N, C-alpha and C positions, 0 to 999 in steps of 0.2 A: 949360810949353811943352815941356820936355824929357821930362817923364812922358807928355805926349800924342804925342810922336814914338815913343817907346820902345814904347808900347802900340799904335801904328799899326804899327810895325815888327814887333812880336811877332804882331799878328794877321794881317799879311800872310805871315809865316813860315808861322804854323799853318796859314792857308787854303791855302797851296802844299803844305806836307806832306800835308794831308787829301786834296786833289785828287790828288797823286801817289799816295797809298795807294790811293785809290780806282780810278784807272786801272790800277794793278798788280792790285789784286784782281780787277777784270773781265776783263783781258787772262789771268789764270790761270783763269779760269772758262770761257773760250771756247777750242775747240780750236785749237792752233796751225796754221797752213799746213803746216807740217813733219809734224805728226801727221796732218792728212788725207791728205797725200801718201803716208805710210806705210801707212796703213789701206787707201787705194785700191790701192796697190801688192799688199798682203796679200791683199785680197778679191780682187782679179784673178787673183792666183795660185791661189788656192783654186778659184775657179769654172773657170778655164782648164784646171786639172790634174785636175778631177774626172772620174770614168769615166764611161762611158754609163749604167752601172747607178745611179750617183749622181743623173746627170742625170734619168733615168727616175723616180727617186723623187720629184723634185719637179715632174713632169708635162711633162718635155721628151723626146721620143722621137726619137733620131737615133744614127747610128753615126760620124759625122765630127768634125773637130776644132771647138773653139769658140773665138772670141775675144771678149773682153769689155771694155767700158767701164765704169767704177766711179766715183762720185760719192758720199763718206760725208757723211750729214748728222746723225749723232748717235751716241753711244756709250753704253755702261753700263759702268761708272758714268759718269753725265752729265758729271762733272768730271774725267774721266781727262786727265791731261797727257803721258802718254807711252804707247806701243804696249803695253808689258808691264802696264800699269794696266788696258787694255781687256779686258773679256769679251765683251762683244757689239758689233757694229758694224751700225748701220742706214745703208742706202745706196740710192741709185738705180743701177740697173744696165740695161744693153743689151747682149746676147750674141749673136752671128752664128753660124750654122753654115755651116762652109766647104764641105760636100759637094755641095750642090745647085747652086751657082752660084759662079762666080769673080768676080761683080760685087757688091759690097757693097750696091748701090742694091736689087737684087732677091733678095738672100739672105734666108733664113729666120731671123727674128729674134725674142728674146723680151726683154720690158723690164718695169720696174716696180721697185717698192720691195722690198727683201730684207732679211732679218735674218740675221747670220753670227756664230757663236759662234766666237771664236778659241780654240783649244786642239788637243789631240791626242786623236782627230781633230777637225777642225773641223767645225762643223754649219751647213748653210745650210737657212734656212727661205724659201719662196716661197709667198706667197697664191696659193690655187687660183683660175684665171680662172673666168669665167662669172657667173650671177647671184648677187647677194651679195658680189661681189668687194671693194667697198668697206669693207664690214663685216670681212671677214677681214683686210684691209690694218690697220683699227684694232685688231682683236685682236692682231696681232703685232707691231705697232708701238707704243712707249709713246706716251701722249696728247700729252707734250710735243712730240712729232715729227710729229703728223699732218699738219700744214700742209706741212712738208716732204717727207713721204711721197707726196704728191698732187702735188708739183710736178715742172716739167721740170728737166733738166739746167741748171744755172747757167752753166756753162762748157762750150763745145764742144771743149776741149783733150783730154779722155779719149776722147771719140767720134773725133775725128780720129786720135788715136794708134791706136785699135783699128781704123779705117779702113786705116791704113798696115799694121798687123800682119796684117789680114785679106789685103790684097792680097800681101803677102810670103809667107804661108802658102799661098794658092791658087796662086801662082806657081812655088812650089817644090814643090807636088804634082801641077802640071799637066806637069812634066818627066819 
């Protein structure tokens, strides 16, 4: 009877340890919410600080300020756990141009998946719009992220924050 109890207890402890190890391993493989926040802030800063010439290089023609919302969905390397480990960020973005209108709802906007190489200088790659766009997205974004590349923003928080910054920028320039 005692041997059976000890065996049962040993089995339960072993199972608990294996479960904990599995959960820890999976948590380490998924980007943390803090990493996603850091990546979103970094990519937003890169996009909003890009010069008009840099925006022209990826197909956007304007001379005004840009306000962006960014939602990362992947990284290279895929198992990066901190910002310093990330070389590429794959994200959904929506950028609004402030010059044409002071109203977000009618502003000129660009959106979709992008790839951003973090480095000095950073590099932004945007799939060219038009016929063949889905294939260009698939060429730009690794296959493991294709579903996310074609998805909508999962959270409206970044878009709402961009709307508020847009209103602030346009009210400051109207003065």
